[in-house]
N, C-alpha and C positions, 0 to 999 in steps of 0.2 A: 067356358070353351071346352068342347068335347073332342080332344085329339085322339087319333088312333093309337093304341098301345103298340109297343115294339116287341118282337120276339124276345122272350126272356133270356134265351141263350145268347142273343146278340148283346143284350144289356150286360150280362155277366162278362162277356168279352170286352165290351166297352169299358167296364169298370176295371178289368185287368190292365187295360192300356192307359186309361185317363183318370181313373178314380183315385181319391186320396182319403185315407183314414188317418185322422190326426187327433192327438191328445196333447193339448197345450197346458202348461202349468203357469199360472199368472197370479200376481198379487190381487187381493180383493179386500177393499177397505171395510166392508160391512160384515164379512164372515169372521167368526171367532178365531179361526186358525190363521186368518190373514192371507190365505192362498186358496186357489180353486183349480179344479181340473176342467178344461174346456174340451169337450169331446165332440167331434163332428166328422161327418162324411161329406165329401164334395166332389164335383166334377166341374172343371172350369174350361171353357172353350171360347174361341172368338165369337163375338156377338152374332155374326152371320150364321152360326150353327145353333142358335137359340132354340129352334124348333125341335131338334133332337133331344135337347135337355128337357123341354116340356113333355115330350113323348115318353122319355125315361121316367120322369116324375109320375106321369099317368100310369105307367107300367108297375112301378114300385108301390105307388099308392100314397105317398106322403112327401114332405119336404117342400121347398120353395125355390123358385128360379129368380135370381137377382141380376141386375145390370151392374157391371163394374167398369170404372173408368180409370185407365192407366195412362191418360194423355201426358201427364208430367214425365213419364218414362219414355214417351215416344212410341207406345204400343197402340195397337188397334183396340177398340172397345171390346170388352169381354162379357160373357154371361156365365153365371155360376149357379149350379144346382147344389143345394145344401140341405142337409138334415142335421139340425143342431139339438133336437129333442131326444133325450135318452129314451123316453117312452116310445116315440115313433121308431127309433132304431130297433128297439126290442120287439115291437109289434109288427113292423113292416120290413125293414132292411135285413135284419138277421135271418128271419124265416125265408126271405127271398134268396139270400146268398147261400143259405143252407140247402135250399132246394135246387138252386142253379149254381153250383160251386165254381169258384175261380180256378183257373188252370195254371197261371204263371206264378212267379215267386210271391206275388201280392197275396196269394192264398195264405202264406205263412203270416203275413202282416195282419190279414183279416182274422185269423185265429186269435192272435194277441189282442187285437182291437175288440173282438167279441168278448173276451174275458173282462176287458175294461168296462164295456157297456154293462155286462152282467153285474159287476161290482157296484157301478153307479146306480143301476136299476134297483138293486137291493139296499141302496142308501149306505153301503159299507164305506163309500168314499168319504163319509163324514167322520169316520174314526181315524185316528192316527195310523193304525195298522192297515186299514183299507186304502188310505191315501198312499202309504208307502208301497203297497202292492201295485197301485196304478203307476207310480213313478218307475218301478222296476219294469213293468210291462211296456211303458212308453220308451224306456231306454232300449229294450230289446227290439221294439218296432223300428227305432231309428237306425239300427244296424242295416236293415234292408233298404233304407232310404238315403244312404250316403250319396252325396253328389261328388262328381269328379272335379278336379281343379279347373278343367276347361269349361267353357260356355256350352250349354246343352243346345241341341237342335231346337227344342221347344222355345227357348228364349229368342234365338235368331228368327224363327218362323213368326213369332208374334210381333216383332218389330217391323215397322214400316220404314222404307228408305227415307231418311231425313225427318222422321217423326210423323205423327198423324196430323194432317191438315183437314179439319172438318169445316165445311161451309155452313 
């Protein structure tokens, strides 16, 4: 499928508003250390906006678009654009965002995320000191992502009245 690309400045603005840079730390049974860093970039929208995610994917040049089902929460179906490959982030996403920089506070999160990707790309995350650096960077990223005690507009917007009733 050959979709038209989107203006890259539009994509950067879209990422400022809807993008998510995440670094998760999780147990992993087969790794010697027993833990791993899960590094990913994503944008998640309602499924009826899937086309813009496909066009953003075409513009950045990598990643995948997935369907998500949150029916058990009473949410509308969603689509998620995700880049989970450190190699793809290093070769496509980082150069894109360096060329078309973010303008909101997410730019600070991006700089920390960029360091995490660089550490993982150089395989330094496999050492105790490299993994400790990733943890510290992740903790600094979290400061910018703190949620308020009250429900956000995004959650309310995604819920359908009385839950989703699909035929």
